[in-house]
C-alpha positions in Angstrom: -18.1 -9.3 37.1 -14.6 -7.9 37.2 -12.3 -8.1 34.2 -8.8 -8.8 35.0 -6.1 -6.4 33.8 -4.3 -9.0 31.8 -7.4 -9.5 29.6 -8.3 -5.8 29.3 -5.0 -4.6 27.8 -4.8 -7.2 25.0 -8.5 -6.5 24.2 -7.9 -2.8 23.9 -4.8 -3.3 21.8 -6.7 -5.6 19.5 -9.6 -3.1 19.1 -7.1 -0.2 18.4 -5.4 -2.4 15.7 -8.8 -3.1 14.1 -9.6 0.6 14.0 -6.3 1.5 12.5 -6.6 -1.2 9.9 -10.1 0.0 8.9 -8.9 3.6 8.6 -5.9 2.6 6.4 -8.1 0.4 4.2 -10.4 3.4 3.4 -7.5 5.8 2.4 -7.9 6.8 -1.2 -5.1 6.0 -3.6 -3.1 9.1 -4.5 -3.6 10.2 -8.1 -1.2 8.9 -10.7 1.5 11.4 -11.8 0.5 13.4 -14.7 2.2 12.4 -18.0 3.1 16.0 -18.5 5.3 16.0 -15.3 6.9 12.7 -16.5 8.4 14.7 -19.5 10.6 16.5 -17.0 12.5 13.2 -16.3 14.8 14.0 -19.2 16.4 16.7 -16.9 16.8 14.3 -14.0 20.3 13.1 -13.0 23.5 14.9 -12.4 24.6 17.7 -14.7 27.4 20.3 -15.0 27.1 23.6 -16.9 28.7 26.8 -18.0 26.8 30.0 -18.3 27.5 33.4 -19.7 25.3 36.4 -19.0 26.0 39.3 -21.4 26.2 43.0 -20.5 22.7 44.5 -20.9 20.8 47.5 -19.4 20.1 45.1 -16.5 23.8 44.8 -15.5 27.3 43.8 -16.4 28.2 40.5 -18.0 29.4 37.6 -16.0 30.4 33.9 -16.4 29.8 31.0 -14.0 30.0 27.3 -13.7 27.7 25.0 -11.8 26.0 21.7 -11.3 22.4 20.6 -10.9 20.8 17.3 -9.8 17.2 16.6 -10.8 14.7 14.0 -9.6 11.1 13.2 -9.2 9.4 14.1 -5.9 5.9 13.6 -4.3 5.1 10.4 -6.1 6.1 11.8 -9.5 3.8 14.8 -9.2 6.7 17.2 -9.0 10.3 17.6 -9.9 13.1 18.9 -7.7 16.3 20.5 -9.0 19.2 21.4 -6.7 21.7 23.8 -8.2 25.1 24.9 -7.0 26.6 27.8 -9.0 29.9 29.3 -7.9 29.3 27.9 -4.4 25.7 29.3 -4.1 23.0 26.7 -3.6 19.5 27.0 -5.1 16.4 24.9 -5.1 13.8 24.7 -7.9 10.5 22.8 -7.8 8.7 22.3 -11.1 5.2 20.9 -11.6 2.5 20.5 -14.2 -0.4 22.9 -13.5 -3.5 21.5 -15.2 -5.7 24.5 -14.3 -3.3 26.9 -16.2 -2.3 24.4 -18.9 1.4 24.9 -18.5 4.3 24.1 -16.1 5.0 26.2 -13.1 8.1 26.6 -10.9 9.4 28.1 -7.7 13.1 29.0 -7.6 14.8 29.9 -4.3 18.4 30.7 -3.8 20.5 31.1 -0.6 21.8 34.4 -2.0 18.3 35.9 -1.7 17.3 35.6 -5.4 13.8 34.1 -5.7 11.6 33.6 -8.8 8.2 32.2 -9.6 7.3 31.6 -13.2 5.8 29.3 -15.8 6.9 27.7 -19.1 5.7 25.4 -21.8 7.3 22.3 -23.1 6.8 20.1 -26.2 8.6 17.1 -24.8 12.2 18.1 -25.7 12.2 21.9 -25.5 11.2 24.3 -22.7 10.0 27.7 -23.9 9.6 30.6 -21.5 8.9 34.3 -21.4 8.7 36.6 -18.4 7.9 40.3 -18.4 8.9 42.6 -15.5 9.7 46.3 -14.7 13.4 47.0 -14.2 14.9 49.4 -11.6 15.0 52.0 -14.3 11.2 51.8 -14.8 11.4 50.2 -18.2 9.3 47.1 -19.0 11.6 44.2 -20.0 10.9 40.8 -21.4 13.2 37.8 -21.0 12.3 35.0 -23.4 14.1 31.9 -24.5 14.3 28.2 -25.0 16.0 25.3 -23.4 16.1 22.3 -25.8 17.6 19.0 -24.8 19.6 17.1 -27.4 18.2 14.0 -29.1 20.5 11.8 -27.1 19.5 13.5 -23.8 23.1 14.4 -22.9 23.2 18.2 -23.5 21.0 21.2 -23.0 21.6 24.6 -24.5 19.7 27.5 -23.1 19.4 30.8 -24.9 17.7 33.9 -23.5 16.9 37.2 -25.2 16.2 40.5 -23.5 13.8 42.9 -25.2 12.3 46.3 -24.4 11.0 49.4 -25.9 12.2 52.9 -24.9 12.3 56.4 -26.5 15.0 55.1 -28.9 12.8 52.3 -30.2 12.5 48.5 -29.8 15.5 46.5 -28.7 16.3 42.8 -28.6 19.7 41.5 -27.5 21.2 38.2 -26.3 21.0 38.0 -22.5 22.3 34.5 -21.6 23.9 31.4 -23.1 24.2 28.2 -21.1 25.4 24.7 -22.0 24.8 21.8 -19.7 26.2 18.3 -20.0 24.7 15.2 -18.3 27.2 13.3 -16.1 24.8 10.5 -15.3 21.2 9.6 -14.8 21.6 10.0 -11.0 19.2 8.3 -8.8 15.8 9.7 -9.8 14.0 8.4 -6.7 10.6 9.7 -5.8 10.4 11.3 -2.4 
């Protein structure tokens, strides 16, 4: 018996639709966002900031102004921050790392500066410390905190530079930044 074409095509389409529906029905639900990553939502929205980097053995001092916009991404499992400072665009992705027990981040800038690091947060204050070897061969530590105000409208970041050399141990102010929230933005998840 010969099946006519007008019956074969709808039958194949129906079978394909059934297979797709079965495959979609068996897809596991993505995990719920970690409550730790939700703490980063305080930094979402549109912000403006002023920063001063002080003269240190790492370089001359400078001042800059900038903006950042923060939002949740990947179903709330990550946070994205787009920064523009003196016309240079940077991109930062932050996330909770349950294996390490702290937050991690990737920072990439169109001027070629890149950074990978970690920090801890108690809900209103980020605390961080990174150690590296400078071009002069000295081991430096940059450490600081970034508390958000109780009303969630300002952030003040302070960073200290410390090192030990033949003259002893040193600790000096490296950076001061003050940010002001313009609005809550549109913290959509993408």
